[in-house]
C-alpha positions in Angstrom: 12.9 -102.0 -52.4 15.4 -100.4 -53.9 18.8 -100.2 -53.1 20.0 -97.1 -55.7 18.5 -93.9 -54.4 18.9 -90.8 -56.8 20.2 -87.6 -55.0 18.3 -85.2 -54.8 20.5 -82.4 -55.0 21.3 -82.1 -59.0 24.2 -79.5 -59.7 24.4 -77.9 -62.6 27.7 -77.9 -64.9 29.8 -74.6 -64.7 30.2 -72.1 -67.1 32.9 -72.6 -69.6 34.8 -69.1 -69.4 38.0 -70.3 -71.5 36.6 -67.4 -74.6 36.4 -64.9 -71.8 39.6 -63.5 -72.2 39.6 -63.3 -76.0 36.4 -61.6 -75.8 37.6 -58.8 -73.3 40.7 -58.3 -75.5 38.7 -57.7 -78.8 36.2 -55.4 -76.7 39.1 -53.2 -75.7 40.9 -53.1 -78.7 37.8 -51.8 -80.7 37.6 -48.7 -78.1 41.0 -48.5 -78.3 40.7 -47.8 -82.4 37.4 -46.1 -82.6 37.9 -43.4 -80.0 39.1 -40.3 -80.0 40.9 -38.0 -77.7 39.6 -34.9 -76.7 42.8 -32.8 -76.5 41.5 -29.3 -75.5 39.3 -28.4 -73.1 37.2 -25.6 -74.0 36.2 -22.7 -71.5 34.4 -20.4 -73.5 31.0 -20.6 -75.2 30.7 -22.1 -78.5 27.5 -20.9 -80.4 29.4 -21.1 -83.8 27.4 -18.9 -86.3 25.9 -20.4 -89.8 27.2 -20.2 -93.2 25.6 -22.0 -96.6 28.9 -22.5 -98.2 31.1 -24.6 -96.4 34.3 -26.8 -96.9 35.9 -29.3 -95.1 39.6 -29.2 -94.0 41.3 -32.1 -95.1 43.9 -32.9 -93.0 42.9 -31.5 -89.5 46.5 -32.7 -87.8 48.0 -29.4 -89.2 45.0 -27.3 -88.2 45.5 -25.0 -85.0 42.8 -23.9 -83.4 42.4 -20.8 -81.5 38.8 -20.2 -79.5 37.1 -16.8 -79.2 34.3 -16.2 -76.7 32.9 -15.6 -73.5 33.8 -17.5 -70.6 31.9 -20.4 -69.6 32.3 -19.5 -65.9 31.7 -16.1 -65.9 31.7 -15.3 -62.3 35.5 -16.2 -62.2 36.7 -14.7 -65.4 33.7 -12.3 -66.5 31.4 -11.4 -69.3 33.9 -10.3 -71.6 35.1 -12.2 -74.5 38.6 -13.8 -74.0 41.0 -15.9 -76.3 41.4 -19.5 -75.5 44.9 -21.0 -77.2 45.2 -24.9 -76.1 43.6 -25.1 -72.4 44.5 -21.5 -71.5 43.4 -18.4 -71.7 45.7 -15.5 -73.5 46.2 -12.3 -74.4 47.0 -11.1 -77.9 50.7 -10.8 -77.3 50.7 -14.5 -76.8 49.3 -15.6 -79.9 53.0 -15.2 -81.5 54.6 -17.5 -79.6 51.4 -20.1 -80.0 51.9 -20.4 -83.7 55.7 -21.3 -82.9 55.1 -23.9 -80.5 52.5 -25.4 -83.0 55.3 -25.0 -85.9 57.3 -26.5 -83.6 55.2 -29.6 -83.1 54.9 -30.4 -86.5 56.8 -31.8 -89.0 59.5 -30.0 -90.9 57.5 -30.5 -94.8 54.6 -30.1 -93.0 54.8 -26.2 -91.5 54.1 -24.5 -94.2 50.3 -26.4 -94.5 49.3 -25.1 -91.2 46.4 -23.7 -90.8 44.7 -22.0 -88.1 41.3 -22.0 -87.4 39.0 -19.5 -85.6 36.7 -21.3 -83.7 34.7 -17.5 -82.7 30.9 -17.5 -80.9 28.7 -15.8 -82.6 28.1 -13.0 -80.2 31.4 -11.8 -80.0 32.8 -8.2 -81.8 34.6 -8.3 -84.3 37.4 -5.8 -82.8 38.7 -8.9 -80.8 39.0 -11.2 -83.6 40.9 -8.6 -85.9 43.4 -7.6 -83.4 44.0 -11.7 -83.6 44.1 -11.4 -86.8 46.9 -8.7 -86.9 49.0 -11.2 -84.6 48.8 -14.2 -86.7 50.1 -11.9 -89.7 52.7 -10.6 -87.6 53.5 -14.6 -86.9 53.0 -15.5 -90.4 50.3 -17.9 -89.8 48.8 -16.6 -93.2 45.9 -19.7 -93.5 42.9 -18.5 -91.6 40.1 -21.1 -91.4 36.6 -19.5 -89.8 34.8 -22.5 -88.3 30.7 -22.5 -88.8 27.7 -24.7 -88.9 26.1 -25.8 -92.1 22.8 -23.4 -92.5 19.6 -25.5 -92.7 17.2 -24.4 -95.3 13.7 -24.2 -94.3 11.5 -24.6 -97.4 
């Protein structure tokens, strides 16, 4: 007969969580650095035309985008091509004010280097694009870029 009895319920040791905050902050810092925030919600259809000779823009921070195309919500906005400046639908007359605001938002040294990029849907008629280009000329925005996607050769 034994005097000592073994415990029938053995508890497992607790999990060491002392390094958990370090791991969480490291992951948080990683996602903060690697994630880009979307600045504009595109409200027009964007099926870019294809091109064979394309170049990437060097300083994307100096690019202002003008979106032109049929609205995604055609029941609310119709099916005619619309101009989108930042997050708002606009008219051709609003482009000069948009260019002025974009210049004011940049440093004085960078104002001459601003490029206006036209992201035009491939099915959009050229009339509205020509009107936008005329207004950009009146506003003094002479550096214009057409956004496209690279054409894939199927040989």
